[in-house]
C-alpha positions in Angstrom: 86.0 176.5 92.8 88.8 175.7 90.2 86.5 175.0 87.3 87.5 171.4 87.2 84.4 169.1 87.0 84.3 166.3 89.5 82.3 163.2 88.7 82.2 159.5 88.9 81.2 157.3 85.9 80.7 153.5 86.5 80.4 150.9 83.8 79.4 147.3 84.4 81.6 145.1 82.2 80.1 141.7 83.4 78.8 140.1 80.1 75.7 138.8 81.9 73.3 139.8 84.6 74.2 137.1 87.1 77.2 136.3 89.2 79.7 136.2 86.3 82.9 138.0 85.1 83.3 140.7 87.8 84.7 143.8 86.2 83.8 147.5 86.8 85.3 150.5 85.0 85.4 153.6 87.2 86.2 157.0 85.8 87.1 159.7 88.3 88.9 163.1 87.9 89.8 162.3 84.3 91.4 158.9 85.2 90.2 155.4 84.5 90.6 152.3 86.6 89.3 148.7 86.1 88.2 147.0 89.4 88.6 143.3 88.9 89.0 141.3 85.6 87.1 138.1 86.2 86.0 135.2 84.0 82.4 134.0 83.8 82.3 130.5 85.4 79.3 129.3 83.3 80.6 130.5 79.8 83.2 129.2 77.5 85.8 130.8 75.2 85.7 134.5 74.7 82.1 134.7 75.8 83.4 134.2 79.4 85.5 137.4 79.2 84.3 140.7 80.6 83.3 143.4 78.1 86.7 145.0 77.9 85.8 146.8 74.7 83.6 149.0 76.9 86.7 150.2 78.8 88.0 152.0 75.7 91.6 151.9 74.6 93.5 153.1 77.7 93.5 152.5 81.4 95.6 154.0 84.2 95.3 150.9 86.4 93.7 147.6 87.2 93.0 146.7 90.8 92.1 143.2 91.9 89.9 142.5 95.0 90.9 138.8 95.3 92.1 135.8 93.4 89.0 133.8 92.7 88.6 133.0 89.1 85.4 135.2 88.6 87.4 138.2 89.8 90.9 137.6 88.4 90.7 135.0 85.6 90.7 137.5 82.7 93.6 139.6 84.1 96.2 138.5 81.4 93.7 139.4 78.7 93.1 142.8 80.3 96.9 143.4 80.6 97.3 142.5 76.9 94.6 145.1 76.0 95.9 147.8 78.4 99.7 147.3 78.5 100.4 150.6 80.2 98.0 150.0 83.1 99.4 149.4 86.6 98.2 146.1 88.2 97.5 146.5 91.9 96.4 144.0 94.6 97.1 143.1 98.2 100.4 141.6 99.1 98.6 138.3 100.0 96.9 138.2 96.6 100.3 138.9 95.1 101.5 135.5 96.5 98.5 133.7 95.0 97.8 135.3 91.6 100.4 133.6 89.4 99.4 130.2 90.6 95.7 130.9 90.0 96.4 132.1 86.4 98.7 129.2 85.6 96.0 126.8 86.8 93.5 128.7 84.5 95.8 128.0 81.5 95.9 124.3 82.5 92.1 124.1 82.8 91.5 125.9 79.5 94.1 123.7 77.7 92.4 120.6 79.0 88.9 121.9 78.0 90.2 122.6 74.5 91.4 119.0 74.2 88.4 117.3 76.0 85.4 119.4 74.9 86.7 121.1 71.8 86.7 124.8 72.8 89.0 126.0 70.0 89.6 129.4 71.4 91.3 128.0 74.5 93.6 128.8 76.0 92.8 132.5 76.0 96.3 133.2 77.3 99.4 131.0 77.8 101.9 130.2 80.6 104.5 132.4 78.9 102.0 135.3 78.9 101.4 134.9 82.6 105.1 134.8 83.2 105.5 137.9 81.0 103.1 140.1 82.9 103.9 138.9 86.4 106.7 141.5 86.8 104.2 144.4 86.6 102.0 143.0 89.5 102.3 145.1 92.6 101.3 143.9 96.1 100.3 146.3 98.9 99.5 146.1 102.5 95.9 146.8 103.7 95.1 150.4 104.7 97.8 152.1 102.7 97.0 154.9 100.2 98.3 154.2 96.7 98.5 156.7 93.9 97.3 154.7 90.9 97.6 157.2 88.0 100.6 159.1 89.0 103.0 157.3 86.8 101.4 158.9 83.7 101.9 162.4 85.3 98.1 163.0 85.6 96.3 163.8 82.4 96.2 167.5 81.9 98.4 168.1 85.1 95.7 166.9 87.4 96.6 165.2 90.7 96.3 161.5 90.8 93.5 159.9 92.8 94.4 157.3 95.4 93.0 153.9 96.4 93.2 151.9 99.5 92.7 148.1 100.2 90.5 147.1 103.1 90.5 143.5 104.5 87.3 141.9 103.2 87.5 138.6 105.3 86.4 136.5 102.3 89.5 134.6 101.3 93.2 135.0 101.8 94.2 138.5 100.4 90.6 139.6 99.7 89.9 143.3 99.8 87.3 146.0 99.4 88.7 149.0 97.4 88.3 152.6 98.3 89.0 155.0 95.4 89.3 158.7 96.4 89.4 161.6 94.0 89.6 165.3 94.6 86.0 165.4 95.9 84.5 162.0 95.3 84.9 158.7 97.1 83.8 155.3 95.7 83.9 152.0 97.6 83.8 148.6 95.9 83.1 145.7 98.3 84.3 142.9 96.1 83.2 139.7 97.9 82.9 140.4 101.6 82.3 138.4 104.8 81.2 140.3 107.9 81.4 137.3 110.2 84.3 135.3 111.5 85.1 132.0 109.6 87.3 129.2 111.0 90.5 130.8 109.8 89.8 134.3 108.6 88.3 136.9 110.8 85.5 139.2 109.7 86.0 142.1 107.2 87.5 145.3 108.6 85.5 147.9 106.8 85.1 150.1 109.8 84.8 153.8 109.2 84.5 153.4 105.4 82.6 156.4 104.0 81.9 156.9 100.3 79.7 158.8 97.9 79.2 155.8 95.6 79.0 152.2 96.8 79.4 149.2 94.5 78.1 146.3 96.4 77.9 142.5 96.0 74.5 140.9 96.5 75.2 137.2 96.4 73.0 136.2 99.3 70.2 138.7 98.7 67.7 136.0 98.1 68.7 133.9 101.2 66.8 134.5 104.4 69.0 133.4 107.4 67.0 132.5 110.5 68.3 134.0 113.7 68.9 130.6 115.2 71.1 129.5 112.3 74.5 130.3 113.9 77.8 129.1 112.6 78.3 127.2 115.8 75.0 125.4 115.2 76.0 124.6 111.6 79.3 123.1 112.9 77.4 120.9 115.3 75.2 119.7 112.4 78.3 118.9 110.3 79.9 116.8 113.0 76.7 114.8 113.5 76.3 114.3 109.8 79.9 113.1 109.3 79.5 110.6 112.2 76.2 109.3 110.7 77.9 108.9 107.3 80.8 107.0 108.8 78.5 104.6 110.6 76.9 103.7 107.3 80.4 102.8 106.0 80.2 105.2 103.0 82.3 108.2 102.2 81.9 112.0 102.7 82.4 114.4 99.7 82.7 118.1 100.5 83.0 119.9 97.2 84.9 123.2 97.6 86.8 125.9 95.9 90.5 125.3 96.0 91.2 128.8 97.4 89.5 129.7 100.6 86.7 127.1 101.1 89.1 124.2 101.0 91.4 125.7 103.7 88.4 126.8 105.9 86.9 123.2 105.8 90.4 121.6 106.4 90.8 123.9 109.5 87.4 122.9 110.7 88.2 119.2 110.4 91.6 119.7 112.0 90.1 121.4 115.1 87.3 118.9 115.4 89.8 116.0 115.3 92.0 117.8 117.8 89.1 118.2 120.1 88.2 114.5 119.7 84.8 115.2 118.1 85.9 113.4 114.9 88.3 110.5 114.6 91.7 111.2 113.2 92.0 110.0 109.6 93.5 111.1 106.3 91.7 113.7 104.3 91.8 113.6 100.5 92.3 116.9 98.6 93.1 118.0 95.1 96.5 119.1 94.0 95.6 122.8 93.6 93.9 122.7 97.0 97.2 121.5 98.4 99.1 124.3 96.8 96.9 127.0 98.3 96.8 125.2 101.7 100.6 125.4 101.8 100.4 129.2 101.1 97.8 129.6 103.9 100.3 127.8 106.2 103.2 129.9 105.0 101.2 133.1 105.6 99.5 131.9 108.8 101.1 134.8 110.9 100.0 137.5 108.4 96.6 138.9 108.0 93.7 139.1 110.4 93.2 135.4 111.1 92.2 133.0 113.9 94.4 130.1 115.0 97.6 131.6 113.6 99.7 128.7 114.9 97.5 126.1 113.1 99.5 124.5 110.3 97.1 122.5 108.2 99.7 120.2 106.6 100.9 119.3 110.2 97.5 119.0 111.8 96.1 116.7 109.1 97.2 113.8 107.0 96.5 115.2 103.6 96.5 112.9 100.6 96.5 114.5 97.1 94.2 112.6 94.7 96.1 111.6 91.5 94.5 112.3 88.1 91.8 109.7 87.4 91.9 108.3 91.0 88.4 109.7 91.8 87.0 107.5 89.1 88.5 104.2 90.4 89.2 104.3 94.1 87.0 102.3 96.5 84.3 104.3 98.2 84.1 102.9 101.7 85.5 103.2 105.2 84.3 106.7 105.9 86.8 108.5 103.8 86.6 112.3 103.6 87.1 114.1 100.4 87.5 117.9 100.4 88.1 118.5 96.6 87.5 120.9 93.8 85.4 122.1 92.2 82.7 123.7 94.3 80.2 123.7 91.4 81.2 120.1 90.5 82.1 121.2 86.9 83.0 118.4 84.6 86.4 116.8 84.6 87.1 117.6 88.2 87.5 115.3 91.2 84.3 116.6 92.8 82.3 115.9 89.7 83.7 112.4 89.2 83.2 111.4 92.8 79.6 112.8 92.9 78.7 110.9 89.8 79.7 107.7 91.5 78.2 108.5 94.9 74.8 110.0 93.9 73.0 106.6 93.5 74.5 104.9 96.6 72.5 105.5 99.8 75.6 104.8 101.9 77.4 107.9 100.5 77.2 111.5 101.7 77.7 114.8 99.8 77.8 117.9 102.0 77.6 121.4 100.5 79.2 124.2 102.5 78.9 127.1 100.1 77.1 128.6 97.1 76.2 126.3 94.2 74.8 127.8 91.0 71.4 126.2 90.2 72.6 125.6 86.6 75.8 123.8 87.6 76.0 120.0 88.3 76.2 120.8 92.0 73.1 123.0 91.9 71.2 120.3 90.0 72.2 117.7 92.5 71.1 119.9 95.4 67.8 120.8 93.7 66.8 117.2 92.9 64.4 115.4 95.3 65.4 112.2 97.1 64.9 109.3 94.7 64.5 111.6 91.7 66.4 111.0 88.4 67.9 114.2 87.1 70.3 115.5 84.5 73.6 115.9 86.3 76.0 116.8 83.5 76.8 116.1 79.9 79.6 113.7 80.8 77.7 111.8 83.5 74.2 112.0 82.0 71.2 111.3 84.2 71.7 110.2 87.9 69.3 109.1 90.6 69.7 110.9 93.8 69.9 108.2 96.5 72.8 109.4 98.6 72.6 111.7 101.6 72.8 115.3 100.4 72.9 118.1 103.0 73.6 121.8 102.9 75.6 123.6 105.7 75.6 127.4 105.9 79.3 128.0 106.3 79.4 130.8 103.7 82.3 133.2 103.0 79.8 135.9 101.9 78.0 138.5 104.0 74.4 137.8 104.8 72.0 140.3 103.4 71.1 141.9 106.7 74.9 142.6 107.3 75.2 144.3 104.0 72.1 146.4 104.7 73.8 147.6 107.9 76.9 148.4 105.9 75.0 150.6 103.5 73.8 152.6 106.5 77.3 153.0 107.9 78.8 154.0 104.5 76.0 156.5 103.9 76.5 156.9 100.1 74.4 159.0 97.8 74.2 156.1 95.3 74.4 152.3 95.5 75.4 150.2 92.5 74.1 146.6 92.9 76.0 143.7 91.3 77.5 140.2 91.7 74.1 138.6 92.4 71.2 137.1 90.5 68.2 139.2 89.7 66.1 138.2 92.7 69.0 138.9 95.0 69.6 142.4 93.6 65.9 143.2 93.6 65.6 142.3 97.3 68.3 144.8 98.1 66.8 147.5 95.9 63.4 147.1 97.6 64.8 147.1 101.1 67.1 150.1 100.5 64.3 152.1 99.0 62.1 151.4 102.0 64.9 152.5 104.5 66.6 155.3 102.5 64.1 156.6 100.0 66.3 159.4 98.7 69.3 157.1 98.0 69.9 156.5 94.3 70.0 152.7 93.5 71.3 151.4 90.2 71.4 147.9 88.6 73.5 148.5 85.5 73.0 146.1 82.6 76.0 144.5 80.9 78.1 147.2 79.2 76.0 150.1 80.4 77.6 153.2 82.0 76.0 155.2 84.8 77.3 158.7 84.2 77.8 161.4 86.8 76.4 159.0 89.4 
């Protein structure tokens, strides 16, 4: 032995205990790396930021798993605080990240003007442009020295990291961090089943001493008969029923990932004659990311590489304010942001108009936080009057609301199998609400009683894990 102490410290920098601002500080072999720098989707102003003060004053690197706002939205703030840190991501995320961050500036500026959040924007367009040159994009399954540019503190060799395709959204990755004797794997958001465009995660042969794992669907039991093919059949039948009633179909979705998966599904169904060919209304940001999906269609581990969504579908971008005024009839299909129906989005404004009309249909195809407008709409009973949002007030649920399990997250049984394959000595549970995390902790203890399980509270460090 060389007398050098090997250990892994992990600090949870999410400011809350739910699915929030994803950010993990990992200390290994005397080096420090931040895994993700997200923004909490249910908080406003600086309260939405990760607890970056808990990361000290210096970092070697920041590595991003994917470009969803809750994983990357605070990146400019992190870069401002740690100006010497390298910023690492997959090459596909590299093509997306600037657009995501510029949109975040636009949203924050609008919220400052519309709802009076004085702290917004937390960063500017100029700041995004200023840090963009330090972003580095890498292919999957390539080892990257992430602290070498500082020469290794005390002459120590730099640890390496490697991105593994997570199958969640374009460019998504799990991150393996390897030191002299320790290995840590962070799943980020992962999908272990094929979607319409993206194939399942490629986490084969991952082995690690410490596993940081998402738990999003830990409180969701999926019946064996609930296959993706069955859900697609249900969706086709529901769209046809809605169109017979003469109303419209709203599918709220995240601009990056969910929108493109649903558009691909609709394109294939129309190509096969299962749905009639017709225009599909989308948001402007959704169109931007759809174009990137098309441009990168021959890169990555995807199905239907020749499918160009802008050619296969007649896409119409909703203009600002159009969702509040356009006629809701004729079986129109809207695949628009935001997935949680947050205020001042097309999905929110359309839902507010559609909720009380029995001809209309709102179909959910992904996670909706119970405290969001989308979650409150889903949770209300048919005919019930409920509080939808501050802007729209109370609504009566008279439209057809259905939920289709077309998730981009791994099911809990798949994650349990992954724990067994990785064979870590410790599992750190995050990115899920308390019931979801507790389900995993209970099941892991039953199956591997000697395995250490940790649910770190916000700002807390697990030392020498």
